[in-house]
MIMIDREN-57807 format. One record per residue (C-alpha): y negated, z, x. Coordinates in steps of 0.5 Angstrom, whole numbers, padded with zeros to 4 digits, always signed. Example, Ala and Ser with C-alpha at 12.3 -4.5 7.8 and 13.67 -1.06 7.14 Angstrom:
<sites>
+0009+0016+0025;+0002+0014+0027;
</sites>
This chain:
<sites>
+0111+0106-0085;+0108+0103-0078;+0108+0096-0077;+0114+0093-0074;+0116+0086-0070;+0121+0081-0071;+0125+0076-0067;+0130+0070-0067;+0135+0070-0062;+0136+0063-0058;+0143+0064-0060;+0141+0062-0067;+0140+0055-0064;+0146+0051-0064;+0149+0048-0058;+0148+0040-0056;+0153+0035-0059;+0153+0038-0066;+0153+0034-0073;+0148+0029-0075;+0141+0032-0077;+0136+0030-0082;+0133+0025-0078;+0140+0021-0078;+0142+0022-0085;+0137+0018-0089;+0140+0012-0087;+0145+0013-0093;+0140+0013-0098;+0140+0008-0104;+0134+0003-0104;+0130+0007-0109;+0131+0013-0105;+0128+0009-0099;+0122+0007-0103;+0121+0014-0105;+0121+0016-0098;+0116+0011-0096;+0112+0013-0101;+0112+0020-0100;+0111+0019-0092;+0105+0015-0094;+0102+0020-0098;+0103+0025-0092;+0100+0021-0087;+0094+0019-0092;+0093+0027-0093;+0093+0028-0085;+0088+0022-0084;+0083+0025-0089;+0084+0032-0085;+0083+0029-0078;+0077+0025-0080;+0073+0031-0082;+0073+0031-0090;+0072+0037-0093;+0080+0039-0095;+0082+0045-0091;+0085+0045-0085;+0093+0044-0085;+0094+0049-0079;+0090+0056-0081;+0086+0059-0076;+0083+0053-0073;+0076+0054-0070;+0072+0054-0064;+0072+0061-0062;+0079+0061-0059;+0080+0063-0051;+0085+0061-0046;+0087+0066-0041;+0093+0066-0036;+0096+0071-0031;+0102+0069-0026;+0107+0070-0032;+0104+0069-0038;+0099+0064-0042;+0095+0067-0048;+0091+0064-0053;+0087+0069-0056;+0082+0070-0062;+0080+0077-0059;+0075+0080-0054;+0076+0078-0047;+0077+0085-0045;+0083+0086-0050;+0086+0079-0048;+0086+0081-0041;+0088+0088-0042;+0094+0085-0046;+0096+0080-0041;+0096+0086-0035;+0100+0090-0039;+0105+0085-0041;+0105+0084-0033;+0107+0091-0032;+0113+0091-0037;+0116+0085-0034;+0116+0088-0027;+0118+0095-0030;+0124+0091-0033;+0126+0087-0027;+0124+0092-0021;+0127+0098-0024;+0133+0096-0027;+0134+0091-0021;+0134+0085-0025;+0132+0078-0023;+0130+0072-0027;+0136+0067-0028;+0133+0062-0032;+0126+0059-0032;+0123+0060-0039;+0115+0060-0040;+0112+0065-0045;+0106+0063-0049;+0102+0069-0053;+0098+0068-0059;+0093+0074-0061;+0090+0073-0068;+0084+0076-0071;+0086+0076-0078;+0092+0078-0082;+0093+0072-0086;+0093+0067-0080;+0098+0071-0077;+0102+0071-0083;+0102+0063-0084;+0106+0062-0077;+0111+0068-0078;+0118+0065-0081;+0119+0066-0089;+0125+0070-0086;+0121+0075-0082;+0116+0076-0088;+0121+0079-0092;+0121+0085-0087;+0115+0090-0088;+0109+0091-0084;+0111+0085-0079;+0106+0085-0073;+0109+0082-0068;+0114+0076-0068;+0118+0072-0062;+0121+0065-0063;+0125+0062-0057;+0126+0055-0056;+0129+0051-0050;+0122+0049-0047;+0119+0056-0048;+0118+0063-0052;+0113+0064-0057;+0110+0071-0058;+0105+0072-0064;+0101+0078-0065;+0097+0080-0071;+0091+0084-0071;+0091+0092-0072;+0086+0097-0073;+0088+0100-0066;+0089+0095-0060;+0093+0101-0057;+0098+0101-0063;+0098+0093-0063;+0101+0093-0055;+0107+0097-0056;+0109+0092-0061;+0108+0086-0057;+0112+0090-0051;+0118+0091-0056;+0118+0084-0058;+0117+0081-0051;+0124+0084-0048;+0127+0079-0053;+0124+0074-0048;+0126+0078-0042;+0134+0078-0044;+0133+0070-0044;+0130+0070-0037;+0136+0074-0034;+0140+0069-0038;+0144+0075-0041;+0146+0075-0049;+0148+0082-0050;+0150+0084-0057;+0144+0085-0062;+0144+0093-0062;+0143+0093-0055;+0138+0088-0055;+0135+0092-0060;+0135+0099-0057;+0132+0096-0051;+0126+0093-0055;+0125+0100-0058;+0125+0103-0051;+0120+0099-0049;+0116+0099-0055;+0115+0106-0054;+0113+0106-0047;+0107+0109-0044;+0103+0105-0039;+0098+0110-0035;+0094+0110-0029;+0099+0115-0025;+0106+0113-0028;+0110+0110-0033;+0113+0114-0039;+0119+0111-0040;+0124+0114-0046;+0119+0118-0050;+0121+0118-0057;+0117+0116-0063;+0116+0121-0068;+0116+0117-0074;+0122+0114-0071;+0126+0121-0070;+0123+0123-0077;+0127+0117-0080;+0133+0118-0077;+0133+0125-0079;+0133+0124-0086;+0137+0118-0086;+0145+0117-0087;+0147+0113-0080;+0150+0107-0080;+0158+0107-0078;+0159+0106-0071;+0163+0100-0071;+0158+0096-0076;+0152+0098-0071;+0156+0095-0065;+0159+0089-0068;+0153+0087-0072;+0150+0080-0071;+0143+0076-0073;+0147+0074-0080;+0149+0081-0081;+0147+0084-0088;+0145+0091-0085;+0140+0087-0080;+0137+0082-0085;+0136+0087-0091;+0129+0090-0091;+0133+0096-0094;+0137+0097-0087;+0133+0093-0082;+0129+0099-0080;+0135+0104-0079;+0139+0099-0075;+0133+0099-0070;+0132+0106-0070;+0140+0108-0069;+0140+0102-0064;+0135+0106-0060;+0138+0113-0061;+0145+0110-0059;+0142+0108-0052;+0137+0114-0052;+0143+0119-0053;+0147+0115-0047;+0141+0115-0042;+0137+0121-0044;+0141+0126-0048;+0144+0132-0046;+0152+0131-0046;+0158+0132-0041;+0159+0124-0041;+0160+0122-0034;+0155+0117-0031;+0160+0113-0028;+0163+0112-0035;+0157+0111-0039;+0155+0105-0033;+0162+0102-0035;+0161+0102-0042;+0154+0099-0041;+0157+0094-0036;+0163+0092-0042;+0157+0091-0047;+0153+0086-0043;+0159+0082-0040;+0164+0082-0046;+0163+0086-0052;+0160+0080-0056;+0166+0077-0056;+0171+0082-0056;+0176+0084-0062;+0175+0090-0066;+0181+0093-0063;+0179+0092-0056;+0172+0095-0057;+0175+0101-0060;+0179+0102-0054;+0173+0101-0049;+0169+0106-0053;+0175+0111-0053;+0176+0110-0045;+0169+0110-0043;+0166+0115-0047;+0172+0119-0049;+0170+0118-0057;+0172+0115-0063;+0168+0112-0067;+0167+0118-0072;+0166+0122-0066;+0161+0118-0064;+0157+0118-0070;+0158+0125-0070;+0155+0126-0063;+0149+0121-0065;+0147+0125-0071;+0147+0132-0068;+0143+0129-0062;+0138+0126-0067;+0137+0132-0071;+0137+0137-0065;+0129+0135-0063;+0131+0135-0056;+0130+0128-0052;+0129+0127-0045;+0125+0122-0042;+0123+0119-0035;+0117+0118-0031;+0117+0111-0027;+0112+0109-0022;+0107+0104-0024;+0109+0097-0022;+0104+0093-0017;+0101+0087-0021;+0096+0082-0020;+0089+0085-0022;+0086+0082-0028;+0080+0079-0025;+0084+0074-0022;+0086+0071-0029;+0084+0064-0031;+0079+0064-0037;+0076+0058-0041;+0074+0057-0048;+0079+0052-0052;+0077+0046-0055;+0078+0045-0062;+0083+0039-0062;+0087+0043-0057;+0087+0049-0061;+0089+0045-0067;+0095+0042-0063;+0097+0049-0061;+0097+0051-0068;+0101+0045-0070;+0106+0047-0065;+0107+0054-0068;+0108+0051-0075;+0113+0046-0072;+0117+0051-0069;+0117+0056-0074;+0117+0052-0081;+0119+0045-0078;+0113+0043-0082;+0112+0036-0083;+0105+0036-0083;+0105+0039-0076;+0110+0034-0073;+0106+0028-0076;+0100+0031-0072;+0104+0032-0066;+0107+0025-0066;+0100+0022-0067;+0097+0026-0061;+0103+0024-0057;+0102+0017-0058;+0096+0017-0055;+0094+0014-0048;+0095+0020-0043;+0098+0025-0048;+0099+0032-0046;+0107+0032-0043;+0107+0039-0048;+0107+0035-0054;+0114+0031-0052;+0116+0038-0050;+0115+0041-0057;+0118+0035-0060;+0124+0035-0056;+0125+0042-0058;+0125+0041-0065;+0130+0035-0064;+0134+0040-0061;+0134+0045-0066;+0136+0039-0071;+0142+0038-0067;+0139+0032-0064;+0141+0033-0057;+0140+0025-0055;+0133+0025-0058;+0131+0031-0055;+0133+0029-0048;+0129+0022-0050;+0123+0027-0051;+0124+0031-0045;+0125+0025-0041;+0118+0023-0043;+0115+0030-0041;+0118+0029-0034;+0114+0022-0034;+0108+0025-0037;+0108+0030-0031;+0110+0036-0034;+0110+0042-0029;+0115+0046-0034;+0121+0048-0030;+0125+0049-0037;+0124+0042-0038;+0128+0040-0032;+0133+0046-0033;+0135+0044-0040;+0134+0036-0039;+0139+0037-0033;+0144+0041-0037;+0144+0036-0042;+0144+0030-0038;+0150+0033-0034;+0154+0036-0040;+0157+0029-0041;+0160+0030-0034;+0165+0036-0037;+0167+0032-0043;+0174+0031-0039;+0176+0031-0032;+0177+0024-0029;+0179+0024-0021;+0177+0016-0021;+0170+0017-0024;+0164+0015-0020;+0157+0017-0022;+0152+0011-0021;+0148+0013-0016;+0141+0012-0020;+0144+0017-0025;+0146+0022-0019;+0139+0022-0016;+0136+0023-0023;+0140+0029-0024;+0139+0032-0017;+0132+0032-0018;+0132+0035-0025;+0137+0040-0022;+0133+0042-0016;+0127+0043-0019;+0130+0048-0024;+0133+0051-0018;+0126+0052-0014;+0123+0055-0020;+0129+0060-0021;+0133+0060-0015;+0138+0066-0018;+0140+0062-0024;+0147+0060-0025;+0147+0054-0030;+0144+0049-0025;+0148+0050-0019;+0155+0049-0023;+0152+0043-0026;+0150+0040-0019;+0157+0042-0017;+0160+0036-0022;+0154+0032-0020;+0157+0032-0013;+0164+0032-0015;+0163+0025-0018;+0158+0022-0013;+0160+0016-0009;+0155+0019-0003;+0156+0027-0003;+0150+0031-0002;+0152+0036+0004;+0146+0040+0003;+0147+0041-0004;+0155+0043-0003;+0153+0048+0002;+0147+0051-0003;+0152+0052-0008;+0157+0055-0004;+0152+0060-0002;+0150+0062-0009;+0157+0062-0011;+0158+0069-0012;+0152+0069-0017;+0155+0064-0022;+0158+0065-0029;+0163+0059-0029;+0166+0060-0022;+0173+0057-0024;+0170+0051-0026;+0166+0050-0021;+0171+0052-0016;+0175+0046-0019;+0169+0042-0017;+0168+0044-0010;+0176+0042-0009;+0175+0035-0012;+0169+0035-0007;+0173+0037-0001;+0178+0032-0003;+0173+0026-0003;+0170+0028+0004;+0178+0028+0007;+0178+0035+0007;+0185+0036+0003;+0187+0042+0007;+0181+0046+0004;+0182+0043-0003;+0189+0046-0003;+0186+0052-0001;+0181+0052-0006;+0186+0050-0011;+0191+0056-0009;+0185+0061-0010;+0184+0058-0017;+0191+0059-0019;+0191+0066-0018;+0185+0068-0023;+0188+0065-0030;+0184+0059-0031;+0183+0056-0038;+0187+0050-0040;+0181+0045-0038;+0181+0048-0031;+0188+0048-0030;+0190+0041-0032;+0184+0039-0027;+0187+0043-0022;+0194+0040-0023;+0192+0033-0023;+0188+0034-0016;+0194+0037-0013;+0199+0032-0015;+0194+0027-0012;+0193+0030-0006;+0201+0031-0005;+0203+0024-0008;+0206+0026-0014;+0206+0025-0021;+0202+0031-0025;+0206+0036-0029;+0204+0038-0036;+0201+0045-0036;+0203+0051-0040;+0198+0056-0041;+0201+0063-0041;+0200+0067-0047;+0197+0061-0051;+0195+0062-0058;+0195+0070-0057;+0189+0074-0057;+0187+0077-0050;+0190+0083-0048;+0187+0089-0046;+0192+0090-0040;+0190+0083-0036;+0187+0084-0030;+0184+0078-0027;+0182+0078-0019;+0175+0076-0017;+0174+0069-0016;+0172+0068-0009;+0170+0062-0005;+0169+0062+0003;+0170+0055+0006;+0166+0053+0012;+0160+0049+0011;+0161+0042+0010;+0158+0038+0016;+0154+0032+0015;+0158+0025+0016;+0157+0022+0023;+0152+0017+0024;+0155+0010+0023;
</sites>
C-alpha cells in the first residue's frame, strides 16, 4: 500500500474562553506535590542545560545538524534537508497548486495564515515530529498541523521525489481551506485533498481529476461505507480514526466528488452545484433529516441509491478528467536561499515538538530563547499558540502582544490578537458602553493590519464594526470600509446591528431605524434581536420590550426562507471642523 498523508483540522483547537488549562490547575496541589513538581522541573532544566552546553547527551530535538537550508517563495517558507533542486521544485509546484485551487475555482484568501514546510531526509527524524495519533495510520509520509499563528507541513523522504510531492499537495489543501476561511464537512475536505493528491503538473497543462489506479483497485474490492456515515463523519468518527477504515474513508470521499464532477450520469449540473453549495455552507451543522432531504432534492437520490450509483461508478473503470491551463507563478530563481545556523534549526525543531507533542523540553528551550535580549518574535508566536491550544486565551494574547512588540510581520498574529482582544466587546450588548481611546486605537491598528494582509476576509471587518460602535470618536473611514465589504461578511446580522448603533451615535437616527427595519426582516437570533430592540427603544424614547424568539426550542425547519441581509446606507461623512 502506498504512503499516505495526515492532518489535524483547526476545528480540533478549542475556542477561546474555555476552562482552565494545565498551567492553572497546579495551584490546587498539596505542598508535597508542589515540592515534587519543583524537583521534576529542576531535573528537566538540568537536563536541558547539559544538552545546550555541548555535552555528549543526545539532542532532545532529532534531526538537528548544520546541513539544513532555508528557501522562501512568495507564499511558502521551507526548511529542507534535501537538495537545492528538489527544494526549489517542491516550492514551485506548491505555488502552482495554490494558484490552481484559488484561480480555477474563483476563490480568494480570506484569512492570513502563513505556512512553513519541513522536508526531512530521514524517516526516523520525520516520525519524531508526527503526532502519536497519526503514527497509528500506516505509511504516513506527509503531515499537516494547523495552529492559529501558522500551518506546518511535514514531508518524509521517499525513494522517489515524484512520489513524495503528490502527498504534499494533498496535505496542503487542508491549509487552503483555512486560507479561504471555510470549514466544510470532513468527507468534502478529504475528497478535495485526494483530487489534488492525484494532480499532474506538466509543462503544457495540468491534469486534474486523473484517478489513482491503486485507489480504484481498493475501492473495487471494498464494501463501501454507508452514505450517511460518510457524509456525517467528523475527526472523532471511528471510521475516520481507525486504521482499518481510514483509507477507505479517503478513497470513498474522492470517489463521491469524482462521480459528481466527472462521472457519466444524468444529474443536472445546477443540482450538483446546489448540493455543493449546501455542503460548504450548511451541511456540517445540519440535522440528519435535513441532510437526507437535501440529498434527495438536489441529487434525486436516497442514501441507498447514492451508494448504489457510487458502487457502479467505481466498478465501471471509466473515469473522466480535465486539462487545466498551467498557472503563472514566480520563477524558482527568485526564491530566497540560505544555510540555516545550528541554533536556528534547533529552535525550529523545538517548535515542531511543541506543536505536535506539547513537549516540555521544547517549551523550556523556547522560553529560554524568548527571554534573551532581541529574541525573535516567532518564539512568542509559537508559545502563544501552545497557550491557545491549552485553552488559555489570556496567556496567548499576552504572548502574541509580545510578538507584536518584538516586530512580528506575521499577519496571522494581528488577526488572532485583534479578534481575541475584540471578543469581549460581544459579551453583551450595552448602549452606554464606551471603549477607552487607547484600547480602540490598539484594536484598530491590529485589525487594519490584518485587513491589509487579507482584504477579502470577514472576521476583522465584523470586529472592527463593534470597535467603532463602542468608540467615543467614530472613525468614519473604517465605517465606510466595513459598508463596502458588507456583502462578503459572514455575520451580517450582528454587523448590521453594530452599524445601526454607529448611526445612532453619530446623530443619524433615521438611518439607524432603517437598518433596524431591514434587520427585523431576516430573523435575527436572540442576542441581535434583543440589542436591536434596546436600540430602537432608546431612539423612540420608550422602555424596551421583551423579545420572544419565533420557534424557540425547535429545530430549524427546511421550509424557512430567510431573505438576504443587505445594507446600503450612504457613506458617513467626516465631522465638520470645529
